[in-house]
N, C-alpha and C positions, 0 to 999 in steps of 0.2 A: 624432167620436162614437166613444167607446171602449166596451169591454166593461163591462157593469155588474158591480160587485163582488158576489160571492155568499158566503153563509155555509153551513157544513156543521153540521147538528145531528143528534142521535142519539136513537133511541127503542128501548127494549127491548120486544119484543112476544111475545105468546103465539101459539099455532098458528092460532087462528081469525083474529086480526088480521093475521098474516103472510099467510095465504091471501088475505084480502080485499084487502090492499094490493098484493100481487103481481098479483092478477087485475084490479083496477080502477085501479091506480097512484094511488090517493087514500086519504086517511085519513077515517074516519067515526066518529061517536059512536053508542053503543048507545041505543036508545029509553029504557031504564030504567037506564042506566049513567051514568057520569061524563059531564058535558057539556063537558069540556075534554080536550085532549090535551097531555101534558107531554113536552117534549123536553129533552135535555141538550146543553150546549155543548162537551163533552169526551168523546171516545170511551173513554178509559181509565176515567174515572169512571162511565160508563154500563156498562162491562163489570163493574166492581166491584159496582154496583147489581144487575145482572142475576144475579150469582152469590150474592146474599144468600139465605139459607135460605127466607125467606117468598116469594120469587119463583119458586116451583117450576114455574109455568106458562110462564116465559120460554123461548122456543126460538130466538130470533134477536135481533140488533141491526141496525137499519136506519140508514143514513146518508142524510140528505135534504139536497140542495143547493137553496138558494132564494136569490133576490136579497136582498141585505142590506137594501135600502130597504124591500122588502115585509115582511120579517121584523120590522123596526123598527116598521112601521105596524100589523101585525096581532098581534104578540106582546106578552105581558105578561112582563116580565123580573124580576118580584118574586122574591126569593130563596126557594127551597123546599129543605128539607133541606140547608142550607149546610154541614153537617158532612160530607156525602158529596159534594155537588156544589159544590166550591169554585170551579169555573169558571163556575157559574151554570146556570140552567134557563130555559126559555121555555115559556109556557102559551099555547095557542091555543084560544080559546073557540069553542063551536059556531056562534055568530053570524058568526065570521070564518073558519071552516074552509073555506068555498068559495073565498074570496080566497086563502087559504094554498094549497089544493090546485091552483088555477089557475096559481099562480106557481111551482110545483115544477119545477126544472130536471132533477133526477134523483133516483132512489131506488136505493140500492145495499144489497144484503144483505151486511153486513160479517161477521157471526158468527152 
């Protein structure tokens, strides 16, 4: 029995979400906000996205390590903004967010 492969994904976050994730070590959706969480598959592309002028609230980029099999099961890999995210994105719906959160291996504050 070997070590299960893991995938690193990235999310640019604002101050409120950063505080919440660092406090709870989980991601959540806002009651009246988007019911999905978008992650990127490439750190450099996430940094470019975070620096875009309309992302003035972004204060950090988080790196999430999660078992690859779990990510394949709970994630939607439909291309979003393919001109920025050439490596791809993954969407986690609110219905699968608990499964995602329970499988997180680590969350690292990258930038």
